[in-house]
N, C-alpha and C positions, 0 to 999 in steps of 0.2 A: 602556330596555334601551341599553347601551354595549358596542362590543366591537372591539378592536384589538390590536396585537402588543407591549404593554409595560404593564403594569398601572398606572404613574403616569399614564399618558395616559388610560387609563379612568378614572380618579378625576378627571382633567381634565375629561372629559364630564358626570361624575356632580355636580361642583360647578358646571359651566354651567348644567346644568337644576336644581340647587336654587337656583340665584341667579336664577333666571325666564326662564332660555333655553330654547329647543327643540332640537329633534333637531338642526338645521342649527347653531345655536350650538354646541351639545356637539362637532359634527364637526370644528368649524374649531378648538375649542379642543385637541381630541384632536391634531389635526395640529401645532400650533404646539410641543405639549410633545412630541410625537415628533421635532419638527426639534430638539431639545434632546437627548433622552434616547437616540434613535436615529439619529445626525446621518449615517450613511452613507448612508440611504435618502430621506430627506427634508429639505426646507428652502425658503426663499424663493428660494433659486437656482434651483429646479425648475418643474415644472409640476404641474397637478391636472386631474381631471376630475370631473364629479359627477352622480349621478341623485338628484332630491330630488322626493318626493311632497308634495304640500300637501294635507292633509284639507279643508281649508275649501274649496276650489277643486276638488277630487276630481281632480287631474291631476297627471301627471308630468312633470318638465322635466329638460332636458339643459343640460350645462354643458362646455364645451371651453374649458379655460383652460391651454392649450398654447401657447407662444410660437413665433414665425418665424424663419426665417435672418436675419442682418444684409442690410441694403439693397446691402453692399458685396460680398456672399460670392457666387460662381457656380463654375461647374464650372472655368473658364479660370483664375481667380485662383488655386483651390487647387493646379491640376496647375501653376502658374506658380510656386507656392511650392515644389514638388517632390514633391507628393504624388499618388501613383496612386490611393490611395482615400481616405475621410474618415479624419481621425485619430481613434482610438478615445479618446483624453484630450487635455490641454492645450487652451489657448487658442483654438484654431480649432476645436474641437468645440461651443463655446458657442454656443447659441441664446437668444433673448430670452426670460427666466424667466417664466412666467405665474403661479405658484403664488399670490403674494401678491394679485395682482389678484383671482384666483379666490376665495380664501378671504375677501376683503372683499366682493366681489360678492355672493357666496352669502349672508354674514350680511346686508348692507344689503337684500337683495331678501325673503329669507324668514325672517330672523332677528329676534328679540326683544332682544337685545343690540348692541353694537356690536364692531368688531373689537380695541378696546384692551380690553375684557373677556376676549374671547378669548385674550389674550396673557399676561394676568396670571401664568398657573402656570407657562408658559413660561419669563418674567424671571426669576419665582422660583428655578426649578430651574436655570437658567444660570447667576445670581448666587451663590446658595448652594450649590448642589451637589447632586446626587445618586448614591447608589450604583448603578454600572453592573451590569445584570442578565447573566445566563450566557450566554446565545445571542448577546446583541448584543456580549459583550466577545470571542468568540470569532470573530465575523465582523469586527469592528473591528481585531482583531490579523493578520489576511491582508491588510490594506491596509496595515501599518506601512511597506514600501518605498516605495510611491508617495506617501505623504504626507510622507514622511522628502526626498523629490525637491524641495519647494518651501519656503521658509522660513515663509511665512504659514500653510501649511497644516500644517507639523511644529507650528507655535508653536499653532495653535489646537487640534489634534486629538491630539498626542502629548504624553506626559509624561516629561520628561527621555528624548525619542527612544522612547519605546515606548507602544503602545497600552494604555488602561486594563484592571485585572485586573478579574475578576468581584468584585463588592460595593466596589472602589477610588471614593472618591469624584470626580467630575469636575465641573468650573466651566467655564464658556465666558461670560468677562464681557463680550467683545466682543459676542457676540449678544445677551447682555443689554442692553447699551448701544442696539445698533441696533434692539431692539424697544422699548425706551422713545423713541426717537427716532420711530420709526412709529406710538406711541402719542399723541404731541404733534403730530405734522407731517403724520400720516394715511399710507395706502399711497400716495399720490400722491408722495410723497418718493422712492421707489423707481424711479418712471418719469419724473418731471420735475422732481425734486428734488434734494436733496444728496445722497442714496445713489445717484441715477441719476449723477450728476457722477462719484462714486467710484468707481463701477463702471466706465464708458467710460473714464476716465483709466486705471484698472489693465488693463483691454482693450488699451487702446493701447501702454501700457508693455511690454506681454508679447508685442507683435506680433498682437493680436485684430482682428476686423473689428467686432464690436460697437459702437456709439455710443450716444451720447444720443439721437439721433434715432429710432435702432431702439427705444430704452427707451419713449420718447415715443408711439410709434406704436402700441403695443399696447394690445389689448382683448379682453376675454374676450367668449366666440361663445356662445349660447345657442341650442341645436339641439332639433330633435324625434329622441328617441330611435327606433332600429330596435326592431321588435318580430315575435315569430315564436311559433305555438301549438306547445305541444309536451306530450304527455301531459295535455291538458285544460287547462293554465295557458297564460300569456303570458310567455315570455323576454323580457327589456328591456336592449338593450346601445346605447352609443352609436355613431353612424355616424363613419365616418374622419374623422381621420387616424388614430383610434384600429383594433385590431384585433378590436374587439368582434363584427363580424360573422364573422370565424374560427369564435367560439365557437358562434353561431347555424348556421353551415354544416356543423360537425362534427354537431350535434345533428339537423340535418336528413338527413343523409346516413344517419346511424344510425337514424332513425326509422322505417326499413322494416324493421328486423329483430325478431326476436322474443328482445330481450335479457332478457327477464325471466326466460326459461328458460336462460340461461347463468349460470356463476358468475362474479362480478365478479373473481375472481381466477384464472380459467381462461384457458386459452390461446386459445380461441375467441374470448371478447368481447375480450380484450386485443389481438387480432391485427385484429378489425374496429375498433376502436378505434383503433389505430397507422395503420390505412390511411385511414381518415377521416380524420385528422390530416393525412396525408402531402398529400390532395387539397387539402385547405382551406388549409395553408400554401403550396403551390404556388401557388395564387391569390393568397395574400396576399403573398407574395415578389416576384410579377411585378406584380402590379396597384394594390397597396392603398399609398395616400399622403394627402398633403393632399386633402379633399373636392374642390378646385376642380379637380384636376388628377387623379382617382382614375378608372381605367378599370374597376373591377370593377363589375358589374352587381347592386346589393346586392339588390334584388327577386327576381332570378333564382335566385340563390343560397341563397334563402330558400324557395323555391317546390318544392312536390311534385314538380313534373316533372323539375327539376335532381337532387332526391334518387333518384328513379329512375335517372335517367342516370348519376349520381357511382356507385350503386351498381353498374351494370356493369362497372366499372372493376377491382371486388375480388373477387379468388378467394379462394374458404373457406379454402385451406389453402395459398396460397403467397403470399411479399411480394411486393408490386410494387416495382419500381424506382420513384423519384421520379417521379410522373407529369408531364408537360408540362402549363405553367401553361395552362388554360382547357378541359382536356380534355373536360370535363363541361358548358361553356358551350354555348349556341346561338350559333355564329358566332363564336367566339373561344376593483434592489433598491427598492425601492418599499413603500410602508405601505397597509393597506388600511383603512377605517375605517367602521364602520355605528353609527347611533344611530336609536333610536326613541323617541318622547315619548308622554305621555299622552293626548293629542288625536289621536294617530294620524298624525302628520307622520313622514315616514320620509328618513334621509340614506344614500345609499351614496356615499362620497369616496374616490378614490384620489389619492394625491400621491407625488412621486418625483423624485429627482435622477439616475434612470438607474442606471447602473454604481455601485457601491459609491463614496461621496464625489465622485461625478460626474466633471468632468474634472480632478478634483485640484488644482483652482486655487480659491483662498480669496483673496477680496478683503481686503487688510491691514486690521487693526483692526476689521473688520466681522463676524466670528464665523461667516460661513456661507461653503459650497462652492457652486460655479457648476457647473451640470448640463452633462451632455455629451452631448445628445439630439441635436445635430446631427450625431454620429458615425451615428446610422441613414439618413442620405442616401448615396445611390449618386453617385458622379462617371461613372457611364455616361450621357451626354447623350440617349440613347436610350430611358433606364428612366423609368417613369412617376414613382419617386421621387429622381429626380435633384436636386441641389442648386439652388436657384434663388433670387435674393432675394426676400425676403418670404415665402418658403414654408414651410408647417408640414411636418416630417418625420413620416414614419410613425411612429406611437406605439404604445408596447408595453402602458402601462397603461389597464384599463379596470374601472370599476364594473359591477356588475350589479344587477338588480331583477326580481325574478318577481311576477307578478300572477295572480289568482286571481278571475274574474268581476267585473274592475274594483277590487277590492281588492288591497292590498298584503298579498302570502304572504311575501315575504322578500326583505332587503337581503344580498348578498353580495358577495365577491371574493376573488380568489387572486392572490398576488405571485408575482415571479419570472419576468420579461422574457416571451420567448415561451412561458412555462408557462402565462401568465395563462389564455389562450382553452381551453387544454388542461385546466386545472384548474377553469374554470367548468362544462365539458362534463362533467367526471367528476362533481364535486359534484352537479349536476343528475341526472345519472345514477343516483348511489348513491340520491339521495333518492327520486325520482320512479319509477324502473325498479325498483331492488334494495331498495326499503323499508326502508333505513336511517335512524336517527333523525339528527338535525341533529350532534351531534358526532361520532356514527360516520360520518356523510357525509366531514366534514373530516378525521378522522384516518385514512380508510382507505388503505392504500399506493396510490400512484399512479405512471402510466407517464408517461414524457416522451419526447416526439420531439426528440431532441437536435441542434443545429445541423447536425453533422457527418452527420445523416440515421440515427445509429445510435439504438436504443431504449433508455433506462434503466428500468428495473423496481427500482422501492423496494423495501428490505427488507420482508419479509412476504409476498411471491407466491412461491409454491411452486416447489421446484427443477423439478418436472415440467412446469410452464407454459413455465419459461424453456427447458428443452431441447427442448419442441415447438415452441415459436416460432422456436427455432435450427435447428429441422428444417426449418421453412418457408420458411426463408430470410431472417429476420429478424436482422440485425446487431446484437447487444446490447453496451452500453456496460457494460464490466466495469472500467472505471479505479477503482482505490482512492482515494477522497477525503473528507476530512472536510466538504467543501462539501455544504449543503443544496440538492439538484440539484431537489427539486419546490416550492420554495416555502412559502408559508403562508397561512391564510386565516382568513377570519372570517364569521360568518353571523348573522342575527337573522330568526326566524322568527315570524309571527303564528299563534298557537291562537284563532280567530276565535270558537270555540264557546264557550271559557273565558274569554277578554277579557284574554289574557296575552301578554307578548311570550316567546319561547325564545331563547337566545342561546348559540353557541359559539366557541371559539376555538382555533386550531391547535395541536396538541402539540408542533410542531417549532418554534414560536417562543416567546418570553416571556410572552405576553400574555394577555388572560382577557378574559370577557363579565362585565359588572355588570349587575344588574336591581333594581328597587325599587319 
C-alpha cells in the first residue's frame, strides 16, 4: 500500500515495489517524483524526516534529515545586514538542505534498491513532462509573483511568465540533468562535489552565507522516537527540532475528557480542542528548537500529571487568552508519504522545502529551489530558537506512526506548517475516540489555531457551533480565501485480523492510496 498527494507519485511507489523494492524504497521514489510533479512542496533543496518500522528487527527507527544554519550565520550578522527578524524568503533564509542525504541514507540502511533506482520515475517525468493536476496547479499559480522575482526561478517554474494550467504538460529538464548526475556521481556530489560547488557559488553570488564547508559538514541523524500511550495504543513522533511533541501534548491534555460523549463538530468538543492546542503551542513557540538547545521537558509534557495540570487552565465555556509558556510545567507546504510492504515494513516519510517554493531561489541550471527553513529562527538572542552557527531551526514537518501492542497499526501524516500537530491530533481523535473509519477521519472538517491566534473552522462545521464558540470568546478567522488552511493528509492502517493494508488520501489534495 502506498499513499501520497499526487497519483503519479503513488505509481512510482508501486513501481518501486514491483521492481523488488520495499516500503522505504517506495517512499523515497514517491518523494523524488513529488519533487517534479509538486515542486513547490518538496525537493532536494529542502529537508526530510522519517519513521521506519523494520519487521525483521521488530523495531521503529527515527530519522532527522534536517540541515543546520551556515557557520557564518548568527544574530549579529543578520542584524548587521539590516534585518530586525529572519527574512521569510531569499538567500539568507537558506539552511543546509538535508533531504537528499536523508533519502539516500534511508535507502542505504533499510531499502533493497539504490537511490538511482528511486530517481528513475522522477527523471522521466522531469525530462518528458507530465500533466499538472488540478489542486497543484491552483497552488502553483499563487506563487507566480514570487517566482517572477528571480530569473532562474521564473525560467524553471513558469511557462511564458505564468504557472502551468491544470492539465498543461510541464517539464524540468534541468532537474532531470541534476538527478542523472546524482545517479552517476552519488548523493555526495550535493555535499562535497560538483553540485555543492554550484550551490555555494550561487549562494555567494546572491549574498548568502551557505558555503561548501556547510554542505560538507551535513550528516543525517538517527534518533529514538518519542512515544505516548493513548486509548490503548502508542503514538510515535520524532523528538525536536520537530514539533511532534506538540501533537503528543495536545492528546495528553485531551485524554482526561469524555470526548466520546461530545459531537466532533460540536462547540464543546471544538472548544476543548482549541484550548489544548493553545497550551501546547505556547510551549512550542517558547521552548522548542534544536534538540541540543531545547528547554521543553519532553517526558513531562507527555505525563498524566502534566495533563491534569494543563486541564485546570481550561474553562468549559470561556476561551482563554493565549497562555504563558510553561503555565502547566513544573517550575517552568510539505508532502507526506506512507508506504507498507508485504513483509510488514512500514515507512512514514515527510519532506519539504517549507513555504511554497521555499526561499524562491533556484540554483541556475539545476532545476530545484532552495528551502527557506532558516526563516523559522528567531533573532532574539535570549530565545531558545535564536539563530546560531550550525544550529538546526525549529521544524514544522513531522511524520507519525501508531503502534498497537508492539505491532504497527498506522503510518500517518498531515501537512501544512503548524497545522501538522493539530492535524495529527484530530486524525487520531477521529479514529480512536469518535469511531470514524480511516477515510472519514482524514476528510472530516478540521479546526486550526491560526498564527494570529484566531480559530479557523473548515466548511462543514455547523453555524450553531461557530456561534457558540464566538459567544465563549473565541475569535474566528472568517477571511475569505481560496487557500487550503487545513493542509492534507494520508494514512495507511493495518487490519491485523484480515492481514491487509487499508489506505486513505485527503480529499483536499490531488493524491490517492494504491493497494495491491
